[in-house]
N, C-alpha and C positions, 0 to 999 in steps of 0.2 A: 534657879537651879544651879547659880555657881557656887552658893555657900552650901553646898549639898556635895559637893564635890571637893575631896579633901586629895587625893593623891589619884596621879593621875603618870602611865606608863605607855610612855609613845615607843612606837615603830622609830628609831633613829638611824639613819643610814649618814650621817655629817652631811651631805651636800645641802646642795640650796636651799631647798624646801624645809627637811625638818631642822635644818639649823635653826633656821627663823621661827620656825612653831613652836621649836622646845621653847624659848624666849617669848614667844606671844602667847602661847599656853601660859606660863607663869607668871605674866602680866594680867593677862583674861580672867584668871580663873581664883588667883593669889594660891591655888596648889602646890604643891609637892611633886616633883614631875623627876619619873625612873626614864630613864634611858636605856633603849635594849636595844643591840643592835643583832642580827642572827648572823656571824661568820658561814654562811653557803658559799665559799668560794671567792671573796673578793679578793683576797692576798693583800698586795699593800694598801690600798683603799683603808686599809684598819689601823692604820699605821697612825697612832697619836689620837687615836679616837675619842679613847674615855678622858684626857685630860682636855679635847674638844669637846665636847658634852658637857662637864664641869665648870668649864669657862663661860657656855653659855646658860647656866644654871641649874642645872641637873644635879641634885641630893643625891643620884646615884646612878653608877653605868651597869651595863651586864652587855659582855660578848661573851657568847652562847655559841663554841663551834658545833656547829648542827651537818657539818659536810660530810661525814662520812650516812648521814640518814638522812638527810638531803639523797646523797648517789642512789644508796639500797632499797629505798621504803619511795622515791619518788618519783627519779628520774629512770630509777629500772622498770619499775611498774608500767608507766609511760611508753618505755622503749618495747616491751610484750607487747601493750596493747596498738603497737601504731600509731601511736596518736602523733597526728600532724593535721591542723587547723588549717581549713582552707587550702587542705591538698599543698600546705608551702612555709607553713609557721611548726618549727619545733618545741614552741611551747616553753620556750627556756623561763621566760618571764610568771608567766601563769603556772607553771609548776610550782613555782617556789612559793607563792606567795600563803598556800594553806599551812605550811609548814613552819613561814615567817610569825602566822595570826596565831596555828597552837601553843607556839613557845610563849608569844605574848600572852596571853589566855593564860596560861599557866604560871607566869610572873605577874600577875595581875592579883591571882588569888595567893600566890607565895604573898606579895606587899602587903595584903590587905588593901589592895586599889581599890577607889570605885568606876577608875570609868578608861577606857585604852583609846590612845588615840593614832591617829594615820597620816601618811602625806599626799596622799593618793587625791585627786582632782575629782571635782565635781562630774566632768566630760569624760572619765576614761574607763575602764575597766577594774583599776586595784580595788577599788571604793566597793568592789561588790565582792572581790573575793576575798579581802578582808574582812569583812561585813558578816560575810553571808556564813564565814568560817567563826567567827564570834558568837554569833546568834544557835549556832547547832553547837558547841562545844562549851560557853560559859553566858547563856543569856542575861544572865541576872547583870553584868558588868554593862556598865552606860559607856556609846560611842562617840567621840568626838571627830568632826570629817570638816578642821577649820578651812579647807577650800570649801566648802558650802554654803561657811557661816560667815568667815572673815567680809573687809572691804576690799582683801587688795583683787586686781583683776588681771595679775600676769606676773610673770619673774621677772619682770622688768621690776614692777613695786617692791619684789621681795630684794633685790639688787640694793635699791635704796634702800632697807628698812634696814638691811643687813648691816650699810656702811653707817647708818645715821644710830645703833643700836651697838655699835664696833662688833659684830659680827662674824668672826672667820670661815671668809668664804671662796672658794674656787672660783664659778661662778660668775661671767661678766657678760655685759651689755651684746660685746662684741661675739661670743660662745655661748648663747645661752639653753644651746639644745639640751636635753634629758638626754644619761647614761644609764645605764643600772648595768651591774654584773654580776655573774656569778657563775661558778664551777661547772653549768652548761651553755652558757652563751655570755656576750655581751650586746646587747640593745640601747640606737641609736635614736629618738625621737623629737618632735618640735624642732621653734627657732626656722634654722634657714631650711633643713629637711621638710617643712610643712609646704614646703614650694613642690609636691609629686613630681616634677619635670627637673628638677634643681637635681645633679650628681655631687654625691658627696665627695668634697677634698679627701685623697687617698691620707692626710695626716690623721683625719679621724680616725682611722681603724687601730685598734690598738694588738690584736691577736696575727689576723690573717696578713700574709704578704699580699699583695696583686699579682695579678696571671704573670706578668711583666716581669714581674723580681722573684718569683717564685721559683723553688728549686728546678734546673733543666734539664735534671736526670731521674728519671720515674722511680718508685721505693713498693718494693712490696712488702705485705706486713700479712700474716694470719694470726686472723682473733677465733678462739675459740669460745663456744658456748654449751651452760648446763641450764634443760629447763628456761630458755628463751636469756640469759643472763649470762653476760661477757664475764667468763671467768682466765684468761688467758690472754696476752699477745704475744708474739711469738716464743710460747712457748713458757714466758714467765707469769707465776702465778701475781696477779694483785686483788687489793680491794676494790670495792664501784670506783670510790673515788679516785684511786688510784688509775683503774680505766679511764676515766674519762680526763685526768690529767693528762697520761700518757696521748691519748688518740690528740687533745687537745694541741700537744705539742708536735705530734707529728701532722697533724693536719693543716696545721697552722704556714707552717714551712711550704707547703703544696698549694695555699690557696685555697683552699679547702672550706666549704659553711659558711659561704656571702650570699644573702639574700638582699633586694630590696624589694617590697613590698606594699600597696595599700590592700588594708585589714578591716574587715566589718568587726567593730565595736560590739559589745555585746548592746551597750546603751544606743544603736541606730547609727553613730558616725562610724564615718571612713576614716579611718587612721594611716597614714604612711611612717612606715618600719624599714629600720635598716640593720640586719642584726649579722651577728659573726657565731658560726655555732660549730667549728671543724671538729672536736669530738664526736657528738652528738650525731652528725649528718653522717659520718662512718660507721657508726653504731646504729642506726637506721637501717641502711643500706645491707649491712652484713646480715642483721638481723632478719628482716625479709626477705633476704635470695635462702638463709640455711631454712628457714618455714617453709618454701618452695618444695622441697625433698623433704620434707619431716611430718607434714599436714595434709592428712586428705583431703581430695578435692572440696567438697561439700563444705566441710568445715573447714578449711580456709576462706571459700566464698562468704560464708555466715560472718567469719569475724572481721575478714576485711569489709562485707556490708555497717558491721556494731564498731568499725575504726574510727569513722567519722563523726559518727556521734556520740564517742568516747572522747574525743578528741575536743570538741563542743565542751562534752561535761564539765570538761579541764579550764575551757578557755575562760567558760561563765563562772566557774569559782566553786564549781560544785563537788570538790574534792570526798570534801565528809558525807556527800548524798546519798542517801541508802539506793539508789538508780546507779551512781558510779562503784560505788564497794559491790551491789550486787553483779554487776557487768564485769567489774575485775576478777571475781570470780571465773568467770566464764571463759573469760582470756585466758587466765594462768593456768587452766584445766587445757586447754589446746597447747600449753606449753610443756607439758609433760614429756612430748618426744620431739622437743625443738634441741636435740644435741649435739653439738659437729664443732667442725673449725670451715669457717670460709679464710679465704686468700684472695686480697685484695691488691691492687693496681693503684699507687696514688701518682697523677699527675695534675701538674695546672688547673686545679680545681676541681678536678674529675676524683671519684670513687668509682674506679671500674673491675666491678665482681671478674676473677679471673678462674674460680676454681671453689666447690664445697664437698665434704663428705659427711656425712654419718652413719652411726652402725643401725638408726630409725631413718636411713632412707627409704622412701619408696618408691624412689627412683630405677626403672629395670633398663638397662641397655638393651635385652633382648624384645623387650616389648616395643623399645621407640625405636628399635633399628629399623629399615625401609628394605633389609636382609627376610629370609625367611623367619617364620617364629613357629614354636608347636604351640605354644599357649594362647595363638592370633590369629584365627583364620580371616582372611579380606573380606573373603566372597560372603561371611556374616554382616558384614558395617552393611550391603545392600539394605538388608531387611530392616537393620538400626534404622538407614536415613528416611525408608519409605513411611514406618512409626512414628519418625519426631516428626518427619514433614506434614503430615496430616493437619494438624490445626493450621498450618500457614497455607493447604490446597485450596484455591480458589478465593481467598479469602481476598486478592486485589486482583483488577481486571484482568483478562487473560489479552496476551498480547496476539495481535492479529496480523 
């Protein structure tokens, strides 16, 4: 099969895994390797990436700015859908993979490549996310997953291979945990973190301050939404990426968005992950609160029941699956009235909603008040309770 593959497009980050993979692919397949990196908000991590890839054997390097597309067409739809996996994980890695893989397939077609390759391990979720996207959008491309075929057993082997072949990497045996960064979050996995009882050292965190070091003074902000999308912060118009950048900066100094969880991977393995998602945490809380006054009760309950399944589809890499696309249309229909402002108090890791308003508000202070109301007769509640309780009447042993 090797002689059938002449050109491979590799999803390249410049980290330990993909740096070794680039060299290994060229040596193993004797093929031309095109390195591709999606800029989705890694910032300084992209510095020197072009030269690094070429020095490792790449014939050409693509570094593609996808930041705004990532925010507008992936992160924001997930926030509209209240996509939170297992009630805690805000899907920072999961939501990025379909976009990265889509652009990778487009480059492979443009380059006339025979195959695409990724650095995901055979134990993780990302292999599924990349490959489901390739299968959906460019099924003719061959897929090379080195972690499922080579003889290396772990990252210590990769560190040794990198040393032997003069491949520039920053990982070491003393600090082998894996980090993934984008506009939405930073994730940390592996190495010392594989012990779920081990508390991460404070110097591991890049974005957020610890609660001890977070600002001692609370900060109030106001986020304005239109059709479920944040459009302004404190009256300032911002692009979707601009919204995330500003909220990341604000949230980080207040220690917002850190979570330490054990999640259930798609392949059936429990995995410990530590995440920093400051801006995304603030947006999720603000958005959900605005929904509370702008969406009718039964429609809100329906959306809430679907959000868990929607998050699972994203986590499982099924972004381009017809089910996710159809579900997105339903979710977006519920967002037509999600317009208005949410006021939040940020303090020591907490995002506290202190006010909300909307021209589409369904909230009525007159109806909610304990004082008298012309539109609600409290005596009517007696008949309602009797009818509502009929199915439970007599269903349990009567207390004697």
